[in-house]
C-alpha positions in Angstrom: 24.3 -28.8 -20.9 27.8 -28.2 -21.8 28.9 -25.9 -23.9 31.5 -26.9 -26.7 34.2 -24.7 -27.6 35.8 -24.0 -30.8 39.4 -23.4 -31.7 40.1 -19.8 -32.5 41.7 -17.9 -34.9 45.3 -16.7 -34.8 45.1 -17.2 -30.9 42.4 -13.9 -30.9 39.4 -13.8 -28.6 36.2 -11.5 -28.0 35.8 -11.7 -24.0 31.9 -10.7 -23.2 32.4 -8.3 -19.9 29.6 -7.4 -17.9 29.9 -4.7 -15.2 27.6 -4.8 -11.6 25.2 -2.0 -10.7 26.2 -0.7 -13.8 24.1 -3.4 -15.8 26.0 -2.9 -18.7 28.5 -5.1 -21.0 31.2 -4.5 -23.3 33.4 -6.5 -25.6 37.0 -6.7 -25.5 39.6 -8.4 -28.2 42.5 -9.6 -26.7 45.0 -12.4 -27.1 45.3 -16.0 -24.8 48.5 -15.3 -25.0 48.4 -11.8 -22.4 47.4 -11.4 -19.4 44.4 -10.5 -18.0 45.9 -7.1 -16.6 45.4 -6.5 -20.2 41.8 -7.2 -20.2 41.3 -4.4 -17.5 43.5 -1.6 -19.4 41.2 -1.9 -22.6 38.3 -1.8 -20.4 39.0 1.2 -18.7 39.4 3.0 -21.3 35.7 1.6 -22.6 35.0 2.8 -19.0 36.8 5.8 -18.1 37.6 4.6 -15.1 41.5 3.2 -13.9 42.3 -0.5 -14.6 43.3 -0.3 -10.8 39.5 0.1 -9.6 38.5 -2.2 -11.5 38.2 -6.1 -10.5 37.5 -8.9 -13.1 35.9 -12.7 -12.0 35.7 -15.8 -14.0 31.7 -15.6 -15.5 31.8 -19.7 -15.1 30.6 -20.2 -11.6 32.4 -23.4 -9.4 29.9 -25.8 -10.8 30.9 -25.4 -14.4 27.7 -23.2 -15.5 28.5 -19.5 -17.2 26.8 -16.4 -16.8 24.0 -16.4 -19.4 23.4 -13.2 -21.6 20.0 -13.7 -21.3 16.8 -11.8 -20.2 17.8 -12.2 -16.0 21.1 -10.5 -16.8 20.3 -7.3 -15.6 18.5 -7.6 -12.9 21.6 -10.3 -12.0 24.2 -7.4 -12.8 21.8 -4.9 -10.5 22.3 -6.7 -7.6 25.7 -6.6 -8.0 28.2 -10.0 -6.1 26.8 -12.6 -3.8 28.8 -13.0 -0.9 28.8 -15.8 1.7 30.0 -15.3 5.1 33.1 -15.6 4.2 33.6 -12.2 2.0 34.2 -14.6 -1.5 31.1 -15.3 -4.1 30.3 -18.4 -6.3 32.9 -16.8 -9.1 36.6 -17.6 -8.8 39.0 -14.2 -9.4 41.3 -13.4 -12.6 44.6 -12.1 -11.1 46.1 -9.2 -12.7 49.8 -11.1 -13.7 47.3 -14.5 -15.0 47.4 -15.5 -18.7 44.5 -16.0 -20.5 44.5 -19.0 -21.3 44.6 -20.4 -17.9 41.2 -19.1 -18.1 40.1 -20.1 -21.3 42.4 -23.0 -22.1 43.9 -22.4 -25.6 39.8 -22.0 -26.5 37.8 -19.1 -27.8 35.0 -18.3 -24.9 31.6 -20.2 -25.5 29.0 -17.7 -28.0 25.5 -16.3 -25.5 27.2 -16.5 -22.3 29.0 -13.5 -20.8 32.9 -14.4 -19.7 34.3 -11.7 -17.3 32.1 -9.9 -14.5 34.0 -6.4 -13.8 33.2 -5.3 -10.2 34.6 -1.5 -10.2 35.4 -1.5 -6.2 33.7 2.1 -5.4 30.6 0.5 -6.7 30.6 -0.8 -2.7 31.1 2.9 -1.7 28.4 3.9 -3.2 25.9 1.0 -2.4 26.9 1.4 1.5 25.9 5.6 1.4 22.4 4.0 0.9 22.6 3.2 4.9 25.2 6.2 5.5 24.9 8.9 7.7 24.5 12.6 6.2 27.7 13.6 8.1 29.8 11.1 6.9 28.6 11.5 3.2 29.7 15.0 3.1 33.1 13.6 4.9 33.6 11.4 1.9 35.2 12.3 -1.3 33.3 11.1 -4.4 35.3 9.1 -6.9 35.8 10.7 -10.3 35.1 7.0 -11.7 32.4 7.2 -9.7 30.5 10.7 -11.2 31.6 8.6 -14.7 29.6 5.9 -14.2 26.3 6.5 -12.4 24.6 9.3 -13.9 22.7 12.6 -12.8 19.0 12.8 -12.0 16.8 14.4 -14.3 14.7 14.9 -11.2 12.2 17.1 -12.7 11.5 14.7 -16.0 11.2 12.1 -13.7 8.3 14.3 -11.8 6.8 14.6 -14.7 6.5 11.2 -15.5 4.4 10.2 -12.3 0.4 9.1 -12.4 -0.8 11.0 -9.2 1.6 14.0 -7.5 0.3 16.5 -4.8 1.1 18.1 -1.2 2.3 16.4 1.6 0.2 17.6 4.7 1.8 20.2 6.5 0.9 18.8 10.4 -1.3 16.5 12.4 -0.8 13.6 15.5 0.8 11.4 13.4 4.1 13.6 13.2 4.7 13.0 16.9 4.4 9.6 16.9 8.0 9.6 18.6 6.7 11.8 21.4 4.0 8.8 22.1 4.3 7.5 25.3 2.2 5.3 27.8 -0.1 6.9 27.9 -1.6 7.1 24.3 -1.9 3.8 24.3 -5.4 3.1 23.5 -5.6 6.2 21.9 -6.7 6.6 17.9 -4.7 9.0 15.9 -6.0 10.6 12.8 -4.4 9.9 9.7 -6.9 10.5 7.3 -3.8 12.9 5.4 -2.1 9.3 4.6 -5.1 7.3 3.5 -6.0 10.1 1.0 -2.4 9.8 -0.6 -1.7 5.6 -0.2 -4.9 4.1 0.4 -3.8 1.0 2.0 -4.0 2.8 5.7 -7.2 3.1 7.6 -8.6 6.9 8.3 -7.6 6.5 12.5 -4.1 4.7 13.8 -5.0 2.9 16.8 -2.1 2.9 19.0 -0.7 -0.4 21.1 2.4 -0.5 23.5 3.5 -3.1 21.0 3.8 0.1 18.5 5.5 2.0 21.1 8.4 -0.5 21.6 8.9 -0.7 17.8 9.0 3.0 17.5 11.9 2.9 20.3 14.1 0.3 18.1 13.7 2.5 15.5 14.3 6.2 17.2 17.9 5.0 17.7 18.6 3.3 14.6 17.0 6.9 13.7 19.2 9.0 15.5 22.7 7.8 14.5 20.8 7.9 10.6 20.1 11.4 11.2 23.8 12.6 12.8 22.0 13.0 15.7 23.8 11.2 18.3 28.1 11.1 18.8 28.0 7.3 17.7 30.2 5.7 14.6 27.5 5.5 12.0 26.6 1.8 11.8 26.2 0.5 8.4 23.2 -1.1 8.6 19.6 -1.8 7.6 15.8 -1.5 9.3 14.5 -4.6 9.1 10.6 -4.7 10.5 9.5 -8.2 11.1 6.2 -10.3 12.1 3.3 -12.4 10.7 1.0 -10.7 8.0 -1.4 -8.7 9.1 0.0 -6.7 12.2 0.4 -3.3 11.0 3.9 -3.3 9.2 3.4 -1.3 6.7 1.3 1.5 8.4 4.6 1.3 10.8 6.3 2.1 8.0 3.9 4.6 6.1 3.7 6.2 9.4 7.8 7.0 9.5 8.2 7.9 5.7 6.1 10.9 5.9 7.4 11.8 9.3 10.8 11.9 7.5 10.2 13.2 4.3 8.0 16.4 6.7 9.5 16.6 10.1 12.9 14.9 8.4 12.8 17.3 5.4 14.6 14.3 3.8 13.9 12.7 0.3 12.0 9.1 0.6 11.4 6.7 -1.8 9.4 4.2 -0.8 8.8 1.5 -3.2 5.5 -0.9 -2.2 4.1 -4.6 -3.6 0.7 -5.5 -2.2 -1.8 -8.6 -2.5 -3.8 -6.8 -4.8 -3.1 -3.7 -6.8 0.0 -2.9 -9.2 3.3 -2.3 -7.4 4.0 0.9 -6.0 7.2 3.5 -6.0 6.3 7.2 -4.4 9.0 9.9 -4.5 8.5 11.9 -1.4 10.4 15.7 -1.9 10.5 19.1 -1.1 7.5 19.0 0.2 5.4 17.2 -2.4 4.6 13.3 -3.2 5.3 11.7 -6.5 3.4 8.0 -7.7 4.4 5.6 -10.2 2.9 2.2 -11.2 5.8 0.4 -11.1 5.7 -3.8 -11.5 9.5 -4.5 -11.5 11.0 -1.6 -9.9 12.3 0.8 -12.4 11.6 4.2 -10.9 12.7 2.4 -7.7 16.2 1.5 -9.1 16.0 4.9 -11.0 16.1 6.6 -8.1 18.6 4.7 -5.9 20.9 4.5 -8.6 21.4 7.8 -9.3 23.3 10.3 -7.8 23.1 13.7 -6.2 22.5 16.4 -8.8 20.2 18.5 -10.3 18.3 19.4 -7.2 18.5 16.0 -5.7 20.5 15.2 -2.9 20.5 11.1 -3.2 22.6 11.0 0.0 20.1 12.2 1.9 17.7 9.8 1.1 15.5 6.9 2.7 15.5 4.5 0.2 12.5 2.1 2.1 10.4 -1.2 0.3 7.0 -2.9 1.8 5.8 -6.0 1.0 8.8 -8.2 -0.6 10.0 -11.7 0.6 13.2 -12.2 0.9 13.5 -14.4 -1.9 11.6 -12.4 -3.9 13.8 -8.8 -2.4 16.9 -11.1 -4.5 15.0 -11.5 -7.7 14.9 -7.7 -8.1 17.0 -5.0 -10.0 17.9 -3.2 -6.5 18.5 -6.0 -4.2 19.6 -5.2 -0.9 19.5 -1.0 -1.6 17.3 0.2 0.8 17.5 1.2 4.2 14.0 0.4 5.4 12.1 -2.9 5.0 9.1 -4.2 6.4 9.8 -7.8 5.4 7.0 -10.1 3.7 6.9 -13.5 5.7 10.1 -13.9 7.4 13.5 -12.6 6.7 16.7 -14.4 7.8 19.8 -11.6 8.6 22.7 -12.9 5.9 24.9 -8.9 5.9 24.3 -8.8 2.3 27.4 -6.5 0.9 28.8 -6.2 4.4 25.5 -4.6 5.6 24.4 -5.1 9.3 20.7 -5.8 9.7 18.8 -4.9 12.3 15.2 -6.3 12.3 13.0 -5.6 14.8 9.2 -7.5 15.3 5.9 -6.4 15.1 4.7 -9.4 17.0 0.8 -9.9 17.0 -2.1 -8.4 18.2 -3.7 -9.3 22.0 -7.3 -9.6 22.1 -7.8 -7.6 24.7 -6.6 -4.2 22.3 -8.7 -5.8 19.4 -11.7 -5.4 21.7 -10.5 -2.4 22.5 -9.8 -1.0 19.1 -13.7 -2.7 17.8 -15.1 0.2 20.1 -13.0 2.6 19.0 -12.5 2.4 15.5 -15.3 0.0 14.0 -18.3 0.9 15.9 -19.4 -3.1 16.7 -21.2 -5.0 18.9 -19.0 -7.0 21.8 -20.2 -10.1 19.9 -19.5 -9.1 16.4 -16.1 -8.5 17.6 -16.4 -12.4 19.4 -17.1 -13.0 16.0 -14.1 -11.4 14.5 -11.5 -12.8 17.2 -12.3 -16.2 16.2 -11.4 -15.7 13.0 -8.6 -13.4 12.3 -6.7 -14.1 15.8 -3.8 -11.5 16.1 -4.2 -9.8 12.9 -5.8 -6.7 12.9 -5.9 -7.0 9.0 -8.2 -9.6 9.1 -10.0 -8.5 12.4 -10.8 -5.2 10.5 -12.4 -6.7 7.2 -15.7 -8.2 7.1 -16.3 -11.5 8.7 -17.9 -13.3 5.9 -14.5 -12.5 3.4 -11.9 -13.3 6.4 -13.6 -16.4 7.0 -13.7 -17.6 3.9 -10.0 -17.0 3.2 -9.1 -18.2 6.4 -11.0 -21.3 5.1 -8.7 -21.7 1.8 -5.8 -21.2 4.1 -6.3 -24.2 6.1 -7.6 -26.6 3.8 -4.1 -25.7 2.9 -2.3 -26.7 5.9 -1.7 -30.8 6.8 -0.3 -32.8 9.2 3.4 -31.6 8.7 2.5 -27.9 8.2 1.0 -27.9 11.2 4.2 -29.0 13.5 5.8 -25.1 11.2 3.2 -23.2 13.3 5.0 -24.1 17.0 8.3 -23.9 14.9 11.0 -21.7 15.7 11.2 -18.2 14.3 13.6 -18.9 11.2 12.3 -22.0 10.3 10.3 -22.5 6.9 7.0 -24.1 5.2 6.7 -25.3 1.8 3.4 -23.9 1.9 2.4 -20.6 2.9 1.5 -20.8 7.1 2.0 -17.7 7.8 -1.2 -16.0 8.0 -1.8 -18.7 10.7 2.1 -18.3 13.0 1.8 -15.1 15.1 4.5 -14.5 16.5 4.6 -12.7 20.0 7.7 -12.0 22.9 7.6 -13.2 26.2 7.3 -9.7 27.5 5.8 -7.7 25.2 6.9 -4.6 27.1 10.6 -4.9 26.8 11.9 -2.4 23.9 15.0 -5.4 23.6 12.9 -8.3 23.0 11.8 -7.2 20.0 15.2 -7.0 18.4 16.4 -10.4 19.8 15.4 -13.5 17.8 16.3 -15.7 20.4 13.0 -13.9 22.5 10.5 -14.5 19.2 7.7 -17.3 19.7 5.8 -19.2 16.9 2.6 -19.0 18.5 -1.3 -19.6 17.0 -4.0 -17.5 17.9 -6.9 -17.8 16.3 -9.7 -20.3 17.6 -10.8 -20.8 14.5 -7.4 -22.3 13.3 -7.6 -24.5 16.7 -10.5 -25.6 16.2 -8.8 -27.4 12.8 -6.2 -28.2 14.7 -8.0 -30.7 16.9 -8.6 -32.9 13.5 -4.8 -33.4 13.2 -3.5 -33.2 16.1 -3.4 -35.2 19.2 -3.6 -33.3 23.0 0.2 -33.6 23.0 0.5 -30.5 20.4 -1.7 -28.2 22.4 0.6 -29.2 25.7 3.6 -27.8 23.5 1.6 -24.8 22.5 0.5 -24.3 25.9 4.7 -24.2 27.2 5.1 -21.7 24.7 2.4 -19.6 25.6 2.9 -20.0 29.2 6.3 -17.9 28.1 4.1 -15.6 27.0 2.7 -12.6 28.8 -1.1 -13.2 27.6 -4.0 -14.0 29.8 -6.7 -14.1 27.4 -4.5 -16.3 24.5 -3.4 -18.9 27.6 -7.2 -19.4 28.6 -7.9 -19.8 24.6 -4.9 -22.7 24.2 -6.0 -24.3 27.6 -9.6 -24.5 26.5 -8.5 -26.3 23.7 -5.8 -28.7 25.0 -9.2 -29.8 27.0 -11.2 -30.5 23.9 -8.3 -31.9 22.2 -8.3 -34.7 25.9 -12.1 -35.1 24.6 -12.3 -35.2 20.9 -9.0 -38.1 21.1 -11.3 -39.5 24.1 -7.9 -39.7 26.8 -9.3 -40.6 30.5 -9.4 -37.6 33.0 -10.4 -37.3 36.0 -12.9 -34.1 36.5 -13.2 -32.9 40.7 -16.3 -30.9 40.5 -17.9 -28.6 43.6 -21.6 -27.1 43.6 -21.1 -23.0 43.0 -22.2 -21.2 45.5 -24.6 -19.6 43.2 -24.7 -16.1 45.6 -23.5 -12.7 46.2 -20.4 -13.2 48.1 -20.5 -9.6 49.7 -24.0 -10.6 51.8 -23.7 -14.3 51.8 -20.6 -14.9 54.2 -19.2 -18.6 53.8 -15.5 -17.9 54.4 -15.8 -22.4 54.9 -17.3 -22.4 51.5 -20.1 -25.2 52.9 -22.0 -24.1 50.5 -19.6 -25.7 47.5 -19.1 -28.6 49.8 -22.8 -29.4 50.1 -22.2 -31.1 46.3 -18.7 -32.9 45.8 -17.6 -35.5 43.5 -15.7 -36.7 40.6 -16.3 -37.5 36.9 -14.6 -40.3 35.1 -14.3 -38.4 30.9 -13.1 -41.2 28.2 -15.4 -44.1 27.3 -19.1 -43.9 27.0 -21.3 -44.4 30.5 -21.6 -47.9 31.2 -19.9 -49.4 28.9 -15.9 -49.7 26.8 -16.7 -48.8 23.3 -15.7 -45.1 22.4 -17.1 -42.0 23.0 -19.6 -41.6 20.2 -18.1 -37.2 19.9 -20.1 -34.7 17.1 -19.1 -30.9 15.9 -21.9 -29.4 14.6 -23.4 -25.9 14.7 -22.5 -22.9 14.2 -25.3 -20.9 15.1 -27.2 -20.2 18.2 -30.1 -21.3 16.3 -28.5 -24.9 15.2 -26.9 -25.6 18.9 -30.5 -25.5 20.0 -31.6 -27.6 16.6 -28.5 -30.5 17.8 -29.3 -30.7 21.5 -33.4 -30.9 20.8 -32.1 -33.6 18.9 -30.0 -35.3 20.3 -32.6 -34.8 23.6 -35.3 -37.0 21.9 -32.6 -39.0 21.1 -29.9 -39.6 23.8 -28.2 -42.6 22.4 -27.4 -40.3 19.5 -24.1 -39.5 20.5 -21.6 -39.0 23.9 -20.5 -35.7 23.3 -21.1 -32.5 21.3 -19.1 -29.8 20.5 -20.2 -26.3 18.5 -18.7 -26.7 15.0 -17.6 -23.2 15.2 -16.6 -21.5 18.6 -18.1 -18.5 19.0 -20.3 -19.4 21.7 -19.1 -18.0 24.9 -20.9 -19.2 27.5 -21.8 -23.3 26.2 -18.1 -24.7 24.4 -19.9 -28.2 24.8 -22.3 -30.9 26.1 -21.6 -33.8 27.9 -23.1 -37.1 28.5 -21.8 -38.2 32.0 -22.8 -40.5 35.0 -22.0 -38.8 37.8 -21.0 -40.3 41.5 -21.6 -37.7 44.0 -19.4 -37.9 47.6 -21.8 -36.1 49.0 -25.6 -36.5 49.9 -28.5 -33.1 50.4 -26.7 -32.5 53.9 -23.5 -32.2 53.0 -22.4 -35.3 54.7 -20.3 -38.1 53.4 -22.3 -41.2 51.9 -22.3 -44.2 49.6 -21.9 -42.3 46.0 -25.1 -42.4 43.8 -24.5 -43.2 40.3 -26.7 -40.5 38.3 -26.2 -39.7 34.3 -26.9 -36.2 33.3 -27.0 -33.8 30.2 -23.2 -31.1 31.4 -23.6 -28.1 30.0 -19.7 -26.7 29.5 -18.4 -23.9 29.7 -14.3 -23.8 29.7 -12.5 -21.2 32.0 -8.8 -20.9 33.0 -8.1 -20.3 36.3 -7.1 -16.6 36.0 -4.4 -15.3 39.3 -5.6 -11.4 39.1 -9.4 -13.3 40.2 -10.9 -11.6 37.3 -14.9 -13.6 36.9 -15.8 -15.7 34.3 -18.3 -14.4 31.6 -21.5 -16.3 31.8 -24.4 -15.9 30.1 -27.8 -17.2 31.6 -30.3 -17.1 28.6 -27.9 -19.4 26.5 -27.5 -21.6 29.3 -31.0 -21.8 29.6 -31.8 -22.5 26.1 -29.2 -25.3 25.3 -30.3 -26.7 28.9 -34.7 -26.6 28.6 -34.8 -29.3 25.2 -32.9 -31.9 27.9 -35.8 -30.5 30.5 -38.8 -31.2 29.0 -37.5 -34.4 28.1 -37.4 -35.7 31.2 -33.6 -35.8 31.0 -31.1 -34.5 34.3 -29.3 -31.7 33.3 -26.5 -29.6 35.0 -23.9 -26.6 34.2 -20.4 -27.2 34.8 -17.8 -24.4 34.5 -13.9 -25.9 34.3 -11.3 -24.3 35.5 -8.4 -25.4 33.6 -5.3 -25.3 34.7 -3.4 -22.4 37.6 -0.5 -20.8 38.6 -0.2 -22.1 42.2 2.0 -24.6 41.9 4.7 -21.8 40.6 4.2 -21.0 44.6 2.2 -23.6 46.4 4.3 -27.0 45.8 4.5 -27.8 49.5 0.0 -28.4 49.5 -1.3 -31.6 47.5 -2.2 -31.5 44.4 -6.1 -32.5 45.6 -6.4 -29.3 47.8 -4.5 -27.2 44.7 -7.2 -28.0 42.6 -10.2 -27.7 45.9 -8.7 -24.0 45.8 -8.7 -23.4 42.3 -12.8 -23.7 42.9 -13.3 -22.0 45.7 -11.9 -18.9 44.0 -13.8 -18.8 40.8 -16.7 -16.7 40.3 -19.2 -16.2 37.6 -20.1 -12.8 36.3 -22.5 -12.1 37.2 -21.9 -14.0 40.3 -25.3 -14.9 40.6 -26.6 -16.7 37.8 -30.3 -16.1 37.2 -33.1 -15.2 34.7 -36.1 -12.9 35.9 -34.8 -13.3 39.4 -35.0 -16.8 40.0 -31.7 -19.3 39.8 -31.9 -22.5 37.6 -33.5 -25.2 38.5 -31.3 -27.4 37.6 -27.2 -28.0 39.8 -24.3 -25.3 38.7 -20.9 -27.1 39.3 -17.5 -25.6 38.7 -14.8 -28.3 38.5 -11.3 -28.6 37.1 -9.1 -31.5 36.5 -5.1 -31.7 36.4 -3.2 -31.4 33.3 -1.8 -34.5 31.8 
């Protein structure tokens, strides 16, 4: 709204001048026919600063709006002038030779707003010390102007207000974190001493390769910061990035304790968590102090102070945890940090001329979570599978109770619509109106290469949760999962590769796309004792299943998704066995059953007779128990529990129906090197290599009474 101005009495005006960083406002009386320099002189007397150190800007932005003098002013001033890429701000400079009438047009400035924004040029240098090396700081002569404006921190008085304090631990495995190497991967480190102080970490820390790569990148930054190297100090901030729940906060905690104990430097650490009040901690001289700090006032008090009273601000590390980029912009301290564990994505802008180095902490691979489950949680393998079904690559969701995380994940997924699903696979740096970061995981092509962690061009947006993928089946078509598959192929994660391929086939079935499935008899023998180099046993029963429409008709398939437990799975197939026309394809509503992923009513046309000789195809309707697998170039066998197969097959057998088991092998790597062979032969080779685990399916020493197949299909 336009603010009206009144005519000035006797050509005199009073200007409201607000000082950046100091966050104070002064009144200066001048005449319109005076120059801007007169404002600088009068302000300098009030501030005790040389006029030449004051830079004035007109507090009316280029859009015509004045800076309001309201409750947001202090926060606005504390952040300092926000510059764009060219170094300009939203406010025009008031050059000293200009007449004041140029800016105020022979009128009295309006009330209730700021008229002049003041920047003490030395403040810029003060802000840079947040990330300067001690060696550089000792060489710098502190401005007398700065000494006047920045208060000395009375640390004893501040410490006395802490609601919690105590001694820092003096030893522990975690203090050797920068000595950890590949031999430490998979080990569990005791961090009970850290948990006793901060509360939010576990009592043990699982070391994975991704952790070592992040620490290696940080070590380079650390050595320069502490003056270990002769490299000229780079004015930069180190920002930990990654999806929520991957462990950024825990790594930051390890580093804060390491700096305070091993390097004996002060650490001020502001943390905002999803539950509870924001907290600021100070580590100083072997002790810790903790304050509830809703607005970050304690943190600001420390980072805005200057050295004195036994506190060396120059050596202090300023750390922030749990704030998004937007939340940081609304705080009083803004970019005053050395280390940041960001919440959500962070776009490097280089505020205040700082160089910002972002380092990704990738999602957790399933193999590491399963190992963690055994070593930290002491849970059964099936329970680990239930946990991963919900959590995907989030260790935070994985360690929580399954029921709670399932409830939270369900609420999150219900807020994801068609457009949000596309955003899940969008390049890192893309944003959605809804919070999808808990679903979108971020990884790198080679998790063993630390350089890829600091190169956003290498980062890949993925979906890793089985629960999320099953929800996406209801929103998206097969081309969506094919796009995800193309991305996952660039990531060295065979288990995730398998998961995406399996859901690609589920999407094909769910959307009733036509597909041709080639199958062979599974040689249910121990190949170490039963030699069959020509795979003659497998060739005894070969054929093709055309999938996409109901048996014997052009009507759409009747596909149902139901059942979340083994008892519910069994009940669904028992009902189906009694009424075969009820459906054509059944998918468990919850894919936690590792052995059977679906049951299909298919018409088999075998191309060989019982002797393995080609014959006229014979059509046979079978209820096929499907287990989706993936072609593994390392030849790792596919786990199959005979008891589960037999339990779900029995209702059909009792009803006199024909049944079979089929391991459907999705995808394969042969095309990368074997391009001269026909596609059909590649599919046969893929099936010939396939083995179950255990290799022989049997119960009580007897194999199933129904056919066992291995099959494959060409990706669309």
